[in-house]
Backbone as CSV, one residue per row, in Angstrom:
resi,resn,N_x,N_y,N_z,CA_x,CA_y,CA_z,C_x,C_y,C_z
1,MET,91.933,162.241,61.033,92.969,161.313,60.670,93.697,161.799,59.421
2,LEU,92.951,162.326,58.480,93.562,162.829,57.255,94.489,164.002,57.550
3,ALA,94.143,164.800,58.545,94.968,165.956,58.883,96.327,165.535,59.418
4,THR,96.446,164.346,59.986,97.738,163.875,60.467,98.530,163.163,59.382
5,ILE,97.865,162.602,58.397,98.544,161.880,57.324,98.977,162.823,56.208
6,LEU,98.191,163.840,55.943,98.434,164.729,54.811,99.821,165.377,54.816
7,PRO,100.305,165.927,55.927,101.646,166.522,55.898,102.740,165.513,55.568
8,THR,102.605,164.289,56.022,103.590,163.256,55.721,103.610,162.944,54.234
9,VAL,102.444,162.857,53.648,102.356,162.596,52.208,102.950,163.757,51.429
10,VAL,102.668,164.965,51.857,103.182,166.137,51.154,104.698,166.204,51.259
11,ARG,105.249,165.914,52.428,106.699,165.947,52.599,107.399,164.904,51.741
12,SER,106.780,163.740,51.590,107.431,162.661,50.856,107.218,162.753,49.352
13,SER,106.383,163.648,48.909,106.096,163.764,47.487,107.127,164.654,46.807
14,ALA,107.831,164.085,45.839,108.844,164.851,45.115,108.217,165.701,44.022
15,GLU,106.984,165.420,43.668,106.343,166.148,42.574,105.828,167.520,42.996
16,LEU,105.540,167.704,44.273,105.038,168.999,44.731,106.199,169.978,44.871
17,PRO,105.985,171.226,44.532,107.058,172.210,44.693,107.343,172.450,46.173
18,ALA,108.545,172.886,46.461,108.929,173.134,47.853,108.142,174.289,48.441
19,GLU,107.765,175.219,47.608,106.986,176.353,48.095,105.807,176.596,47.162
20,MET,104.726,177.050,47.750,103.535,177.363,46.972,103.144,178.802,47.296
21,PHE,103.252,179.666,46.322,102.919,181.079,46.501,103.731,181.713,47.630
22,GLY,104.967,181.297,47.784,105.844,181.884,48.784,105.680,181.322,50.180
23,ARG,104.786,180.361,50.378,104.588,179.757,51.702,104.967,178.282,51.619
24,PRO,105.525,177.725,52.667,105.842,176.295,52.644,104.574,175.458,52.444
25,THR,104.635,174.531,51.514,103.475,173.717,51.153,102.941,172.934,52.342
26,THR,103.831,172.329,53.106,103.403,171.510,54.240,102.625,172.338,55.254
27,LEU,103.112,173.522,55.553,102.438,174.387,56.526,101.061,174.806,56.025
28,VAL,100.975,175.177,54.764,99.697,175.610,54.194,98.688,174.470,54.230
29,LEU,99.094,173.280,53.792,98.170,172.149,53.767,97.813,171.667,55.170
30,THR,98.751,171.733,56.099,98.465,171.313,57.472,97.451,172.250,58.122
31,ILE,97.686,173.533,58.033,96.757,174.493,58.630,95.419,174.447,57.906
32,GLY,95.461,174.326,56.580,94.221,174.196,55.813,93.442,172.963,56.213
33,GLY,94.141,171.860,56.449,93.479,170.631,56.876,92.917,170.737,58.281
34,LEU,93.669,171.365,59.167,93.201,171.497,60.548,91.983,172.404,60.651
35,VAL,91.881,173.370,59.777,90.733,174.276,59.787,89.623,173.747,58.887
36,GLY,89.989,173.292,57.696,88.996,172.910,56.699,88.320,171.580,56.943
37,LEU,89.058,170.585,57.416,88.465,169.258,57.588,87.360,169.220,58.640
38,PRO,87.514,169.845,59.807,86.389,169.845,60.748,85.143,170.529,60.182
39,ILE,85.339,171.579,59.413,84.191,172.249,58.790,83.540,171.328,57.770
40,LEU,84.368,170.646,56.970,83.846,169.700,55.986,83.094,168.561,56.672
41,TYR,83.653,168.017,57.761,82.982,166.942,58.498,81.658,167.430,59.072
42,TRP,81.615,168.663,59.562,80.375,169.217,60.116,79.310,169.326,59.032
43,ILE,79.695,169.827,57.880,78.734,169.980,56.780,78.225,168.622,56.323
44,LEU,79.129,167.666,56.116,78.716,166.338,55.666,77.882,165.624,56.731
45,GLY,78.213,165.820,58.009,77.421,165.230,59.084,76.023,165.811,59.147
46,ALA,75.909,167.111,58.923,74.592,167.749,58.918,73.747,167.238,57.757
47,ILE,74.364,167.105,56.587,73.638,166.586,55.425,73.199,165.148,55.669
48,ALA,74.088,164.321,56.219,73.740,162.925,56.505,72.625,162.844,57.544
49,GLY,72.678,163.690,58.570,71.631,163.705,59.589,70.281,164.102,59.026
50,ILE,70.281,165.093,58.155,69.028,165.526,57.524,68.454,164.418,56.656
51,LEU,69.305,163.765,55.872,68.831,162.673,55.014,68.295,161.499,55.831
52,MET,68.980,161.147,56.917,68.520,160.032,57.751,67.202,160.384,58.441
53,ALA,67.045,161.619,58.889,65.779,162.034,59.498,64.650,161.999,58.477
54,LEU,64.934,162.420,57.257,63.932,162.380,56.195,63.516,160.941,55.887
55,ILE,64.490,160.058,55.771,64.185,158.647,55.499,63.391,158.040,56.650
56,TYR,63.793,158.333,57.890,63.083,157.802,59.049,61.640,158.292,59.079
57,ASN,61.444,159.579,58.861,60.091,160.141,58.912,59.212,159.596,57.794
58,LEU,59.769,159.407,56.608,59.001,158.809,55.517,58.624,157.367,55.843
59,ALA,59.578,156.601,56.372,59.301,155.206,56.721,58.306,155.118,57.873
60,ALA,58.427,155.992,58.867,57.505,155.973,60.002,56.094,156.337,59.560
61,GLY,55.965,157.275,58.648,54.644,157.632,58.136,54.029,156.518,57.305
62,TRP,54.845,155.830,56.576,54.370,154.757,55.698,54.036,153.493,56.487
63,LEU,54.901,153.149,57.459,54.718,151.927,58.238,53.921,152.150,59.519
64,GLY,53.706,153.367,59.909,52.925,153.636,61.102,53.766,153.954,62.325
65,GLY,55.057,153.885,62.227,55.931,154.229,63.344,55.962,153.160,64.425
66,LEU,56.463,153.522,65.580,56.556,152.615,66.720,55.487,152.968,67.736
67,GLU,54.911,151.939,68.328,53.944,152.139,69.402,54.556,151.618,70.684
68,ILE,54.623,152.463,71.684,55.186,152.068,72.969,54.107,152.245,74.023
69,GLU,53.855,151.177,74.777,52.881,151.232,75.867,53.624,151.107,77.189
70,TYR,53.261,151.952,78.120,53.856,151.883,79.446,52.818,152.300,80.470
71,GLU,53.065,151.896,81.689,52.131,152.219,82.778,52.795,153.085,83.813
């Protein structure tokens, strides 16, 4: 979602220069967002998954976990 909003914000901002290092700012930020944001989401998702697994395993060890009986 941020990757679709970011170019609009950059275009409407009068404070940003029209060009950054010889490249159009909007293009650089759009491509950077399209490449960088999925990688950032993957990293943050992996960290969140590891933390949730750690919390679950600690709680299951402390409380005894779940017991399921079936025939």
